[in-house]
Steps between C-alpha positions, in 0.01 A plus 500: 500500500811325637712686745810491276303626207358789701852588610615506133210711405552740775883540421419564131243768603755650746760518232259710288351703791729491811290724720162340431278457803387161605159577362650586158716201503203274591309627214800480254554121577129415501425436871291706746668717750346280769673189344828692484466617860440148619823390351694813591393722789733777396712611213803397687363142537443482132850623428640256745319218329619613161866527627474148650357360181795680305765338716329167477485513121848630469653209693302254297597676175875496599485140585345423174771705322775252584756794561805264494417333171595647172644827363409843633274552192321159552453572878386856449248378250361252748502763777305732276255222384424409862501833659311702237150376592556655839674816396223730623504325844873586527417869440325477833829403683673818362218729618577747776157397646656166574835586643426377846327182398636162629486353153798732395725307731428184294539706170848615571656139472334457169659820373831389663493166321449680174786722563731215589421307169576827316826535675570137396418577143729807502786281641445248226498772239148433388361844560667848489710595807474858449138508599426445873325172581239697686423704187451184294285333758283811545479539121343161474224592738449838341466333148264236640276767657501696168419191308217405737346847470517488116336146502218628729456802271491286185819650368708179506375145455553286818668236279767758377573649854771274609689532167455885505646535856783255434597642156528852639680391806751275327587773244611714797671249723652254261887505537642721231730311252 
């Protein structure tokens, strides 16, 4: 199993069972406890690896999203499309268990970049100004994590997830006429 695939499986399992032991996580993702221990000596090592992968994938997703091109709705749709496959990894970055990890320092600029683009959209009148940009930005992540959980649980088709997130989000943030 590839390292990246293992990290995604672990993130998905932690989303369902955040307090799972390494032994239970290993079993849930289809590897032995020994194999998992070879890759991650401790739970903190595993969480650090998950956080680092989340940051790496978030940078790549934002780059592919071309934040400066198009309307707010077009850019948000690209952000969601590019970031949704890693939504469960981002949950690790928000976990209290990870508050001292070095990857968080690299996550803050990602969140700051998203805030700045939201401020720009508000200045241009593309999204509501009565909702704080931080609320809108966090709402995107919350909706993505919810969609990822529904896809994982068979409640939402993967092909419908981006549209489900964006439709609900746009209904709330679109500037009122």
